[in-house]
Backbone as JSON Lines, residues from 0, in Angstrom:
{"i":0,"aa":"X","n":[21.47,-28.69,-59.38],"ca":[21.86,-27.84,-58.55],"c":[21.45,-26.57,-58.71]}
{"i":1,"aa":"X","n":[21.12,-25.86,-57.56],"ca":[20.68,-24.58,-57.57],"c":[21.28,-23.51,-58.5]}
{"i":2,"aa":"X","n":[20.59,-22.68,-59.31],"ca":[21.35,-21.93,-60.02],"c":[22.35,-20.86,-59.57]}
{"i":3,"aa":"X","n":[22.21,-20.2,-58.42],"ca":[22.89,-19.27,-57.92],"c":[23.99,-19.96,-56.92]}
{"i":4,"aa":"X","n":[25.29,-19.48,-57.2],"ca":[26.27,-19.93,-56.56],"c":[27.04,-18.78,-55.6]}
{"i":5,"aa":"X","n":[26.46,-17.65,-55.77],"ca":[27.0,-16.41,-54.93],"c":[26.38,-16.72,-53.65]}
{"i":6,"aa":"X","n":[26.99,-16.07,-52.65],"ca":[26.6,-16.18,-51.2],"c":[25.06,-15.73,-50.93]}
{"i":7,"aa":"X","n":[24.6,-14.71,-51.49],"ca":[23.34,-14.26,-51.44],"c":[22.25,-15.39,-51.86]}
{"i":8,"aa":"X","n":[22.53,-15.74,-53.01],"ca":[21.64,-16.82,-53.65],"c":[21.64,-18.41,-52.85]}
{"i":9,"aa":"X","n":[22.81,-18.64,-52.06],"ca":[22.98,-19.72,-51.35],"c":[22.3,-19.44,-50.03]}
{"i":10,"aa":"X","n":[22.36,-18.44,-49.48],"ca":[21.55,-18.08,-48.2],"c":[19.94,-18.17,-48.59]}
{"i":11,"aa":"X","n":[19.49,-17.74,-49.74],"ca":[18.24,-17.74,-50.11],"c":[17.7,-19.34,-50.29]}
{"i":12,"aa":"X","n":[18.51,-19.96,-50.91],"ca":[18.22,-21.41,-51.22],"c":[18.04,-22.17,-50.07]}
{"i":13,"aa":"X","n":[19.3,-21.9,-48.94],"ca":[19.14,-22.69,-47.77],"c":[18.03,-22.33,-46.9]}
{"i":14,"aa":"X","n":[17.35,-21.01,-46.93],"ca":[16.2,-20.57,-46.25],"c":[15.24,-21.28,-46.82]}
{"i":15,"aa":"X","n":[15.12,-21.33,-48.26],"ca":[13.93,-22.09,-48.9],"c":[13.87,-23.48,-48.37]}
{"i":16,"aa":"X","n":[15.13,-24.13,-48.36],"ca":[15.04,-25.64,-47.84],"c":[14.58,-25.9,-46.48]}
{"i":17,"aa":"X","n":[15.09,-24.99,-45.56],"ca":[14.58,-25.13,-44.27],"c":[13.16,-24.72,-44.01]}
{"i":18,"aa":"X","n":[12.7,-23.58,-44.73],"ca":[11.28,-23.39,-44.54],"c":[10.45,-24.69,-45.13]}
{"i":19,"aa":"X","n":[10.99,-25.34,-46.33],"ca":[10.14,-26.18,-46.8],"c":[10.25,-27.57,-46.04]}
{"i":20,"aa":"X","n":[11.43,-27.9,-45.47],"ca":[11.56,-29.28,-44.66],"c":[10.93,-28.95,-43.38]}
{"i":21,"aa":"X","n":[10.74,-27.91,-42.71],"ca":[10.35,-27.69,-41.27],"c":[8.78,-27.18,-41.45]}
{"i":22,"aa":"X","n":[8.31,-26.99,-42.6],"ca":[6.96,-26.65,-43.04],"c":[6.6,-25.24,-41.96]}
{"i":23,"aa":"X","n":[7.69,-24.52,-42.19],"ca":[7.44,-23.01,-41.46],"c":[6.36,-22.27,-42.29]}
{"i":24,"aa":"X","n":[5.56,-21.59,-41.34],"ca":[4.62,-20.67,-41.77],"c":[4.84,-19.39,-41.54]}
{"i":25,"aa":"X","n":[4.43,-18.26,-42.08],"ca":[4.66,-16.9,-41.95],"c":[5.98,-16.55,-42.11]}
{"i":26,"aa":"X","n":[6.77,-17.15,-42.75],"ca":[8.05,-16.91,-43.19],"c":[8.38,-17.04,-44.69]}
{"i":27,"aa":"X","n":[9.18,-16.17,-45.16],"ca":[9.66,-16.45,-46.62],"c":[11.24,-16.33,-46.55]}
{"i":28,"aa":"X","n":[11.75,-16.94,-47.49],"ca":[13.16,-16.84,-47.81],"c":[13.55,-15.41,-47.81]}
{"i":29,"aa":"X","n":[12.85,-14.33,-48.26],"ca":[13.05,-12.95,-48.01],"c":[13.12,-12.24,-46.5]}
{"i":30,"aa":"X","n":[12.25,-12.87,-45.97],"ca":[12.02,-12.31,-44.5],"c":[12.81,-13.31,-43.37]}
{"i":31,"aa":"X","n":[13.41,-14.52,-43.85],"ca":[14.13,-15.35,-42.77],"c":[15.27,-14.61,-42.55]}
{"i":32,"aa":"X","n":[15.64,-14.15,-41.17],"ca":[16.96,-13.84,-40.63],"c":[18.05,-14.73,-40.68]}
{"i":33,"aa":"X","n":[19.04,-14.51,-41.88],"ca":[20.2,-15.62,-41.97],"c":[21.14,-15.7,-40.79]}
{"i":34,"aa":"X","n":[20.95,-14.71,-39.9],"ca":[21.57,-14.84,-38.66],"c":[20.99,-15.39,-37.29]}
{"i":35,"aa":"X","n":[19.8,-15.84,-37.49],"ca":[18.97,-16.45,-36.43],"c":[19.63,-17.84,-36.09]}
{"i":36,"aa":"X","n":[19.66,-18.07,-34.92],"ca":[20.39,-19.39,-34.43],"c":[19.24,-20.33,-34.54]}
{"i":37,"aa":"X","n":[19.35,-21.45,-35.48],"ca":[18.47,-22.06,-35.67],"c":[18.13,-23.39,-34.64]}
{"i":38,"aa":"X","n":[18.98,-23.45,-33.81],"ca":[18.8,-24.35,-32.57],"c":[18.14,-23.65,-31.4]}
{"i":39,"aa":"X","n":[18.75,-22.54,-30.9],"ca":[18.25,-21.7,-29.69],"c":[17.17,-21.1,-30.11]}
{"i":40,"aa":"X","n":[16.83,-20.32,-31.35],"ca":[15.77,-19.47,-31.58],"c":[14.54,-20.23,-32.28]}
{"i":41,"aa":"X","n":[14.87,-21.1,-33.21],"ca":[13.96,-21.82,-33.95],"c":[13.7,-23.2,-33.31]}
{"i":42,"aa":"X","n":[14.42,-23.71,-32.66],"ca":[14.06,-25.06,-32.13],"c":[14.51,-26.17,-32.89]}
{"i":43,"aa":"X","n":[15.32,-26.07,-33.89],"ca":[15.64,-27.27,-34.79],"c":[16.49,-28.23,-33.87]}
{"i":44,"aa":"X","n":[16.33,-29.39,-34.18],"ca":[16.7,-30.6,-33.27],"c":[17.76,-31.29,-34.24]}
{"i":45,"aa":"X","n":[18.56,-32.23,-33.81],"ca":[19.64,-33.05,-34.7],"c":[19.01,-33.57,-35.72]}
{"i":46,"aa":"X","n":[17.89,-34.09,-35.78],"ca":[17.4,-34.95,-36.65],"c":[16.87,-33.86,-37.86]}
{"i":47,"aa":"X","n":[16.25,-32.65,-37.57],"ca":[15.87,-31.74,-38.56],"c":[17.15,-31.27,-39.27]}
{"i":48,"aa":"X","n":[18.27,-31.11,-38.5],"ca":[19.38,-30.57,-39.08],"c":[20.09,-31.64,-39.94]}
{"i":49,"aa":"X","n":[20.12,-32.88,-39.67],"ca":[20.57,-34.0,-40.57],"c":[19.74,-33.99,-41.85]}
{"i":50,"aa":"X","n":[18.54,-33.92,-41.83],"ca":[17.53,-33.8,-42.88],"c":[17.93,-32.67,-43.77]}
{"i":51,"aa":"X","n":[18.14,-31.54,-43.36],"ca":[18.53,-30.51,-43.96],"c":[19.79,-30.39,-44.62]}
{"i":52,"aa":"X","n":[20.81,-31.16,-44.06],"ca":[22.16,-31.34,-44.43],"c":[22.06,-32.42,-45.41]}
{"i":53,"aa":"X","n":[21.27,-33.16,-45.52],"ca":[21.12,-34.35,-46.63],"c":[20.58,-33.86,-47.91]}
{"i":54,"aa":"X","n":[19.49,-32.94,-47.58],"ca":[18.89,-32.32,-48.94],"c":[19.88,-31.35,-49.58]}
{"i":55,"aa":"X","n":[20.7,-30.47,-48.82],"ca":[21.55,-29.55,-49.27],"c":[22.79,-30.36,-49.92]}
{"i":56,"aa":"X","n":[23.15,-31.36,-49.4],"ca":[24.33,-32.3,-50.06],"c":[23.82,-32.73,-51.24]}
{"i":57,"aa":"X","n":[22.66,-33.22,-51.29],"ca":[22.07,-33.54,-52.62],"c":[21.95,-32.62,-53.74]}
{"i":58,"aa":"X","n":[21.56,-31.49,-53.28],"ca":[21.48,-30.37,-54.24],"c":[22.72,-29.9,-54.81]}
{"i":59,"aa":"X","n":[23.5,-29.71,-53.82],"ca":[24.79,-29.12,-54.1],"c":[25.82,-29.93,-54.73]}
{"i":60,"aa":"X","n":[25.57,-31.16,-54.35],"ca":[26.67,-32.28,-54.83],"c":[28.0,-32.18,-53.93]}
{"i":61,"aa":"X","n":[27.59,-31.75,-52.68],"ca":[28.85,-31.79,-51.7],"c":[28.76,-32.67,-50.66]}
{"i":62,"aa":"X","n":[29.72,-32.92,-49.85],"ca":[29.59,-33.58,-48.72],"c":[29.84,-32.75,-47.43]}
{"i":63,"aa":"X","n":[28.7,-32.87,-46.59],"ca":[28.69,-32.29,-45.25],"c":[28.97,-33.04,-44.23]}
{"i":64,"aa":"X","n":[30.2,-32.97,-43.57],"ca":[30.66,-33.87,-42.62],"c":[29.87,-33.7,-41.22]}
{"i":65,"aa":"X","n":[29.23,-34.94,-40.77],"ca":[28.55,-34.87,-39.92],"c":[29.05,-34.19,-38.51]}
{"i":66,"aa":"X","n":[30.43,-34.21,-38.27],"ca":[31.24,-33.52,-37.21],"c":[31.18,-32.11,-37.47]}
{"i":67,"aa":"X","n":[30.84,-31.53,-38.45],"ca":[30.46,-30.21,-38.6],"c":[28.99,-29.62,-38.42]}
{"i":68,"aa":"X","n":[28.06,-30.4,-38.2],"ca":[26.63,-30.06,-38.06],"c":[26.58,-29.25,-36.8]}
{"i":69,"aa":"X","n":[27.44,-29.33,-35.64],"ca":[27.16,-28.43,-34.69],"c":[27.63,-26.86,-34.93]}
{"i":70,"aa":"X","n":[28.41,-26.73,-35.93],"ca":[28.97,-25.44,-36.35],"c":[28.04,-24.72,-37.39]}
{"i":71,"aa":"X","n":[27.02,-25.5,-37.74],"ca":[26.01,-24.99,-38.8],"c":[24.89,-24.43,-37.96]}
{"i":72,"aa":"X","n":[25.06,-23.24,-37.24],"ca":[23.81,-22.92,-36.43],"c":[23.0,-21.75,-37.31]}
{"i":73,"aa":"X","n":[23.47,-21.16,-38.1],"ca":[22.74,-20.23,-38.85],"c":[22.57,-20.45,-40.25]}
{"i":74,"aa":"X","n":[21.56,-19.72,-40.96],"ca":[21.85,-20.06,-42.45],"c":[23.1,-19.55,-42.99]}
{"i":75,"aa":"X","n":[23.43,-18.4,-42.63],"ca":[24.71,-17.49,-43.07],"c":[25.78,-18.54,-42.93]}
{"i":76,"aa":"X","n":[26.0,-19.35,-41.62],"ca":[27.07,-20.09,-41.39],"c":[27.05,-21.36,-42.64]}
{"i":77,"aa":"X","n":[25.77,-22.02,-42.63],"ca":[25.5,-22.89,-43.67],"c":[25.84,-22.66,-45.1]}
{"i":78,"aa":"X","n":[25.5,-21.4,-45.53],"ca":[25.83,-20.89,-46.81],"c":[27.33,-20.8,-46.92]}
{"i":79,"aa":"X","n":[27.96,-20.16,-45.84],"ca":[29.31,-20.03,-45.94],"c":[30.06,-21.26,-46.1]}
{"i":80,"aa":"X","n":[29.54,-22.45,-45.36],"ca":[30.08,-23.78,-45.36],"c":[30.01,-24.37,-46.82]}
{"i":81,"aa":"X","n":[28.78,-23.98,-47.62],"ca":[28.46,-24.52,-48.82],"c":[29.43,-24.01,-49.72]}
{"i":82,"aa":"X","n":[29.47,-22.54,-49.68],"ca":[30.29,-21.89,-50.55],"c":[31.8,-22.3,-50.71]}
{"i":83,"aa":"X","n":[32.5,-22.54,-49.31],"ca":[33.94,-22.91,-49.13],"c":[33.69,-24.58,-49.82]}
{"i":84,"aa":"X","n":[32.86,-25.24,-49.57],"ca":[32.76,-26.75,-50.39],"c":[32.93,-26.61,-51.79]}
{"i":85,"aa":"X","n":[32.03,-25.84,-52.42],"ca":[31.81,-25.55,-53.81],"c":[33.09,-24.96,-54.25]}
{"i":86,"aa":"X","n":[33.83,-24.02,-53.4],"ca":[35.13,-23.38,-54.09],"c":[36.11,-24.43,-54.04]}
{"i":87,"aa":"X","n":[36.31,-25.35,-53.08],"ca":[37.32,-26.3,-53.02],"c":[37.23,-27.36,-54.01]}
{"i":88,"aa":"X","n":[35.66,-27.38,-54.35],"ca":[35.54,-28.71,-55.41],"c":[35.93,-27.96,-56.78]}
{"i":89,"aa":"X","n":[35.95,-26.77,-57.19],"ca":[36.11,-26.34,-58.34],"c":[37.42,-25.99,-58.92]}
């Protein structure tokens, strides 16, 4: 599990996962806008989002409900969702 469980650490880790999974160039976790709309502005499709969700589920040992995917439009929303799941779990 990623070391940092605070919201900034989760945002950074989610950005790193997205950058790695989508093989994004010219962007780092530090320069990735956490409020960018991943679908409208970055062009992530449902398969990309499913892949990212699976990686995050694995790493954080949580379940991301498929019905919640449409709500996970930005890194910040994904991080808030993960934080909520982690808090509920502990």
